[in-house]
C-alpha positions in Angstrom: 0.0 0.0 0.0 1.4 3.5 -0.9 2.8 5.7 1.8 0.4 8.4 0.8 -2.5 6.3 2.1 -0.8 5.9 5.5 0.0 9.6 5.6 -3.6 10.6 4.9 -5.1 8.2 7.4 -2.5 9.0 10.0 -3.0 12.8 9.8 -6.8 12.4 9.6 -7.2 10.3 12.7 -4.4 12.2 14.5 -6.5 15.4 14.0 -9.6 13.7 15.5 -7.6 12.3 18.4 -6.1 15.8 19.2 -9.5 17.4 18.8 -10.7 15.4 21.8 -7.5 15.3 23.9 -6.0 18.8 23.2 -8.3 21.4 21.5 -11.3 21.3 19.2 -9.4 23.4 16.6 -7.6 20.2 15.6 -10.9 18.8 14.4 -10.6 21.2 11.4 -7.5 19.3 10.3 -9.3 16.1 9.2 -12.0 18.3 7.6 -9.4 20.2 5.5 -7.8 16.9 4.6 -11.1 15.6 3.3 -11.4 18.8 1.2 -7.9 19.1 -0.3 -6.9 15.5 -0.3 -10.3 14.0 -0.9 -10.0 10.3 -1.5 -12.8 10.4 -4.0 -10.8 13.0 -6.1 -7.3 11.4 -5.7 -5.6 8.3 -7.0 -5.0 6.9 -3.5 -8.8 6.8 -2.9 -9.0 3.4 -4.4 -7.0 2.0 -1.5 -9.4 3.4 1.1 -13.0 2.5 2.1 -15.8 4.6 0.6 -16.4 6.7 3.7 -18.0 10.2 4.1 -14.7 11.6 5.2 -15.9 15.2 5.5 -19.1 14.3 7.3 -17.2 12.1 9.8 -14.7 14.9 10.4 -17.6 17.4 11.0 -19.3 15.0 13.5 -16.1 14.5 15.4 -15.5 18.3 15.5 -18.9 18.9 16.9 -18.5 16.2 19.5 -15.1 17.6 20.5 -16.7 21.0 21.0 -19.2 19.5 23.5 -16.5 17.5 25.3 -14.0 20.4 25.5 -16.4 23.3 25.9 -14.5 24.5 29.0 -11.5 25.2 26.8 -13.5 27.6 24.7 -14.3 31.2 25.7 -17.8 32.3 26.3 -19.1 34.3 23.3 -22.2 35.4 21.6 -24.4 32.4 20.7 -23.6 31.5 17.1 -27.2 31.8 16.0 -27.2 35.4 17.1 -24.5 36.3 14.6 -25.5 37.9 11.3 -24.2 35.3 8.9 -25.6 32.3 10.8 -29.1 33.9 10.7 -28.8 34.6 7.0 -27.6 31.1 6.2 -30.3 29.6 8.3 -33.0 31.7 6.6 -31.6 30.8 3.2 -31.7 27.1 3.9 -35.2 27.3 5.4 -36.4 29.1 2.3 -34.9 26.5 0.1 -36.7 23.8 2.1 -39.9 25.7 1.6 -39.3 26.0 -2.1 -39.1 22.2 -2.6 -42.8 21.7 -3.7 -42.4 24.0 -6.7 -38.7 23.5 -7.5 -38.2 22.6 -11.2 -35.7 19.9 -10.5 -36.5 18.1 -7.2 -33.3 16.0 -7.2 -30.9 19.0 -7.8 -32.9 21.2 -5.4 -32.7 18.7 -2.5 -29.0 18.3 -3.2 -28.4 22.1 -3.0 -30.7 22.5 0.0 -28.9 19.8 2.0 -25.5 21.4 1.1 -26.5 24.8 2.3 -27.9 23.3 5.5 -24.6 21.5 6.0 -22.8 24.8 5.7 -24.7 26.0 8.7 -23.0 23.2 10.7 -19.6 24.2 9.2 -20.2 27.8 10.2 -21.0 26.7 13.8 -17.8 24.7 14.0 -15.5 27.4 12.7 -17.1 30.1 14.7 -16.9 28.1 18.0 -13.3 26.8 17.7 -11.5 29.9 16.3 -10.9 32.3 19.1 -7.2 33.0 19.6 -4.1 33.8 17.6 -3.0 30.2 17.7 -6.4 28.9 16.6 -6.5 31.1 13.5 -2.9 30.4 12.7 -3.5 26.6 12.7 -6.6 26.9 10.5 -4.8 29.2 8.0 -1.9 26.6 7.9 -4.3 23.7 7.3 -5.7 25.6 4.3 -2.3 26.8 3.0 -0.7 23.4 3.1 -3.8 21.7 1.8 -3.8 24.1 -1.2 -0.1 23.4 -1.7 -1.0 19.8 -2.3 -3.7 20.7 -4.8 -1.2 23.1 -6.5 1.3 20.3 -7.0 -1.4 18.4 -8.8 -2.2 21.5 -10.9 1.5 21.8 -11.8 1.6 18.2 -13.0 -1.7 18.5 -14.8 -0.7 20.4 -17.9 1.9 22.9 -19.1 -0.7 24.6 -21.3 -4.4 25.2 -21.5 -6.9 25.5 -18.6 -7.0 23.2 -15.6 -10.2 21.2 -15.3 -11.0 18.3 -13.0 -8.3 19.0 -10.4 -9.2 19.9 -6.9 -11.4 18.7 -4.1 -15.2 18.6 -3.8 -16.9 21.7 -5.2 -13.8 23.2 -6.7 -12.8 21.0 -9.6 -13.7 23.4 -12.4 -11.1 26.0 -13.4 -13.0 29.1 -12.2 -13.8 27.8 -8.7 -10.4 26.3 -8.3 -8.8 29.6 -9.3 -11.0 31.6 -7.0 -10.3 29.2 -4.1 -6.6 29.3 -4.6 -6.6 33.1 -4.8 -8.2 33.3 -1.4 -5.7 30.9 0.1 -2.9 32.9 -1.5 -4.2 35.9 0.4 -4.1 33.9 3.6 -0.5 32.9 2.9 0.5 36.5 2.2 -0.9 37.6 5.6 1.0 34.8 7.3 4.2 36.0 5.6 3.6 39.4 7.1 3.0 38.0 10.5 5.6 38.3 13.4 6.3 35.3 15.6 3.7 35.0 18.3 3.3 31.2 18.0 6.7 29.4 18.6 9.1 29.7 21.5 11.8 28.4 19.2 12.7 31.0 16.6 14.1 28.3 14.3 10.6 26.6 14.1 9.1 29.9 13.1 11.6 30.4 10.3 11.0 26.9 9.0 7.2 27.5 9.1 7.6 30.8 7.2 9.8 29.1 4.6 7.1 26.4 4.1 4.4 29.1 3.8 6.5 30.9 1.2 7.1 27.8 -0.9 3.4 27.0 -0.7 2.5 30.5 -1.7 4.6 30.2 -4.9 2.9 27.0 -5.9 -0.5 28.4 -5.1 0.2 31.5 -7.1 1.1 29.2 -10.0 -2.2 27.3 -9.6 -4.1 30.6 -9.8 -2.3 31.5 -13.1 -2.7 28.1 -14.6 -6.4 28.0 -14.2 -6.5 31.1 -16.5 -9.6 32.3 -14.7 -10.2 36.0 -15.4 -12.8 36.2 -12.6 -10.3 34.8 -10.1 -7.7 37.4 -11.1 -10.2 40.2 -10.9 -11.1 39.0 -7.5 -7.5 38.8 -6.4 -6.9 42.4 -7.6 -10.0 43.6 -5.7 -8.8 41.9 -2.5 -5.4 43.5 -3.0 -6.9 46.9 -3.4 -8.9 46.5 -0.2 -5.7 45.4 1.6 -4.1 48.7 0.5 -7.0 50.6 2.2 -7.2 48.6 5.4 -3.6 47.6 6.0 -2.2 48.0 9.5 0.6 50.6 9.9 2.9 48.0 11.6 3.2 46.0 8.4 3.1 48.9 5.9 6.7 48.7 4.7 6.8 44.9 4.4 3.4 44.9 2.7 4.5 47.2 -0.1 7.8 45.3 -0.5 6.1 42.0 -0.9 3.6 43.6 -3.3 6.4 44.7 -5.6 8.0 41.2 -5.5 4.6 39.6 -6.2 4.0 41.8 -9.3 7.5 41.2 -10.5 7.1 37.4 -10.1 3.7 37.5 -11.8 5.0 39.4 -14.8 8.1 37.2 -15.2 6.7 33.7 -14.7 3.2 34.0 -16.1 2.8 32.3 -19.5 1.6 34.0 -22.6 -1.7 32.1 -22.7 -2.7 33.7 -19.4 -2.1 37.3 -20.6 -3.8 36.5 -23.9 -7.0 35.5 -22.1 -6.8 38.3 -19.6 -6.4 40.8 -22.4 -10.0 40.2 -23.4 -11.1 42.1 -20.3 -9.2 45.2 -21.6 -10.6 44.8 -25.0 -14.2 44.7 -23.7 -13.6 47.8 -21.5 -12.2 49.7 -24.6 -15.3 48.8 -26.6 -13.6 46.3 -28.9 -15.3 43.1 -30.0 -16.3 41.1 -26.9 -14.9 37.6 -26.7 -17.5 34.8 -27.0 -17.2 33.5 -23.5 -17.7 37.0 -22.0 -20.5 37.8 -24.4 -22.4 34.6 -23.5 -22.5 35.8 -19.9 -24.4 38.9 -21.0 -26.8 36.8 -22.9 -27.3 34.5 -20.0 -27.8 37.4 -17.6 -30.5 38.8 -19.9 -32.2 35.5 -20.0 -32.0 35.1 -16.2 -33.8 38.4 -15.8 -36.7 37.1 -17.9 -36.7 33.8 -15.9 -37.0 35.8 -12.6 -39.9 37.9 -13.9 -41.8 34.7 -14.6 -41.5 33.5 -11.0 -40.3 36.1 -8.4 -40.3 33.4 -5.7 -37.6 31.4 -7.5 -37.5 28.3 -9.5 -35.4 26.1 -7.1 -31.8 25.1 -7.1 -30.3 24.9 -10.6 -33.5 26.5 -12.0 -31.4 28.5 -14.5 -30.0 25.2 -15.9 -33.5 23.7 -16.3 -35.0 26.8 -17.9 -32.0 27.8 -20.1 -33.1 25.7 -23.2 -36.3 27.8 -23.3 -34.6 31.2 -23.0 -31.3 30.7 -24.9 -30.3 29.7 -28.4 -28.6 26.3 -28.8 -25.3 28.1 -29.5 -25.2 29.2 -25.9 -26.0 25.8 -24.4 -23.6 23.1 -23.4 -23.9 19.4 -23.0 -24.7 18.5 -19.4 -23.1 15.6 -17.5 -26.7 14.4 -16.8 -27.4 14.4 -20.6 -29.3 17.0 -22.6 -28.5 20.6 -23.1 -28.5 23.5 -20.7 -26.5 26.4 -19.2 -25.8 27.3 -15.6 -25.8 30.7 -14.0 -22.6 32.8 -14.3 -23.4 35.3 -11.6 -23.9 34.6 -7.9 -26.4 37.3 -7.3 -28.4 36.3 -10.4 -28.3 32.7 -9.2 -30.0 33.8 -5.9 -32.5 36.0 -7.9 -33.6 33.3 -10.3 -33.4 30.2 -8.2 -34.4 31.6 -4.7 -36.4 34.6 -6.0 -36.8 37.9 -4.1 -36.2 36.3 -0.7 -32.9 34.7 -1.8 -31.7 37.9 -3.5 -32.5 39.9 -0.4 -30.6 37.5 1.9 -27.6 37.5 -0.4 -27.5 41.3 -0.3 -27.9 41.3 3.5 -24.9 39.1 3.7 -22.9 41.4 1.5 -23.9 44.5 3.5 -23.1 42.7 6.8 -19.7 42.0 5.5 -19.1 45.6 4.4 -20.4 47.0 7.6 -18.2 44.7 9.7 -15.1 45.3 7.7 -15.2 49.1 7.8 -16.2 49.2 11.5 -13.4 46.9 12.7 -10.7 48.6 14.8 -7.0 48.4 14.1 -6.0 48.2 17.8 -4.6 44.6 18.0 -2.0 44.1 15.2 -1.8 40.4 15.8 -5.4 39.6 15.2 -5.8 42.4 12.7 -3.7 40.4 10.2 -6.2 37.6 10.2 -8.9 40.3 9.7 -7.0 41.7 6.8 -6.8 38.2 5.2 -10.5 37.4 5.7 -11.7 40.8 4.6 -9.6 40.7 1.4 -10.8 37.2 0.7 -14.5 38.2 1.0 -13.9 41.2 -1.4 -12.2 38.8 -3.8 -15.1 36.3 -3.8 -17.7 39.0 -4.1 -16.0 40.5 -7.2 -15.3 37.1 -8.7 -18.9 36.1 -8.0 -20.1 38.9 -10.4 -18.9 36.7 -13.3 -19.2 33.2 -11.9 -21.7 31.4 -9.7 -20.1 30.9 -6.3 -23.3 30.5 -4.2 -22.2 27.1 -3.0 -18.5 27.9 -2.5 -17.3 26.5 0.8 -14.5 28.9 1.3 -16.8 31.8 1.7 -18.4 30.1 4.7 -14.9 29.9 6.2 -14.5 33.6 5.7 -17.9 34.7 7.1 -17.4 32.5 10.2 -13.9 33.8 10.8 -15.0 37.4 10.4 -17.9 36.9 12.9 -15.4 35.3 15.3 -12.9 38.1 14.9 -15.7 40.6 15.5 -16.6 38.7 18.7 -12.9 38.7 19.8 -12.9 42.5 19.4 -16.1 42.8 21.5 -14.6 40.7 24.3 -11.4 42.9 24.1 -13.5 46.1 24.4 -15.4 44.6 27.4 -12.1 43.8 29.1 -10.9 47.3 28.5 -14.1 48.8 30.0 -13.6 46.5 33.1 -10.0 47.7 33.6 -11.1 51.3 33.3 -14.1 50.8 35.6 -13.4 47.9 38.0 -16.7 48.4 39.9 -18.8 47.8 36.8 -20.9 44.6 36.9 -19.3 41.6 35.1 
């Protein structure tokens, strides 16, 4: 049996063991392994039993939270946070939609997934509370993405990458977006000072591993040749320029220069050729076929929405597309037949979940904007995580204008982390008020 199998199983069950014996944050390690090294999406999966690896990891993580609740700080109930309420309402509305959903099978699949995301939000919100917790979770995602990036590198030396990645991110656009968000995580960890290891050598080794991973992840973003991912990454970078902390200002700009230099030098011609279509469209030149099809699909989706303002159910765009689009805009579906999916996250909510879904989507966006621009820059250690999460949300929002990322898992990570960081700041403010007024009731 290959060593990779032993490595996966060993790390997976070690994470579960440490979640119960040390801290629940370790329960996120097997979950990340099930995402990035999914046996169902990797060659070594044939040597392993057909288990629900991510579900098993989630159940164990929840149980570890109950068994180790005393190790977690008291905080606002998770269902009282903005994102949790919005996800809950969205999933409830999807359950209500079931009787009139156009495709019952696809709708129930999407509904169950969104409901599962509520559990994922709960786990991340509960276990991420300190510098060490966030650092571990960032590393789990960075090193997991490194593994995916090595597969991308071996996939092809030309053309777009398809079919590489874990569950829900095997297409080039979603993979590119996901990798761009983790690249932002890695960049923030390279800006970070050592507040984790007592031994400085361990910190240097960790930073070197993060740097190498970032190089591979950056290559994965480029190799997907996803214009939406690049636009999202640019949007995230622009937000970082606005919200950066003064303590990392010099290092931030230095790394930014090196990143641009590396991008220009190492990026292949096929990437710039595809990206150039964005400039041509802005300048009023002939729009490339892929970009033009998005405009046609958006127009058709508006018509679909007007026919049913309460939504057509999950994947309703795909079901209705043959009736609203010419055959030249349709694609052959893996289920057979012809159809076309949505290419805009907001329009997905509008067409498939109707007015309620669109309103809930906008509420989530406004909650994110309000939280980002009301966050204080007082704690430079935790603020780095805030910078990474905020830039990632900006990236996925901009990318989502051109691609449907409604079911993207990484955005649940970001919303849960942002809510937890907001809660951390509230606890910090409360402690400050107690120190200034010791006689105040606790």
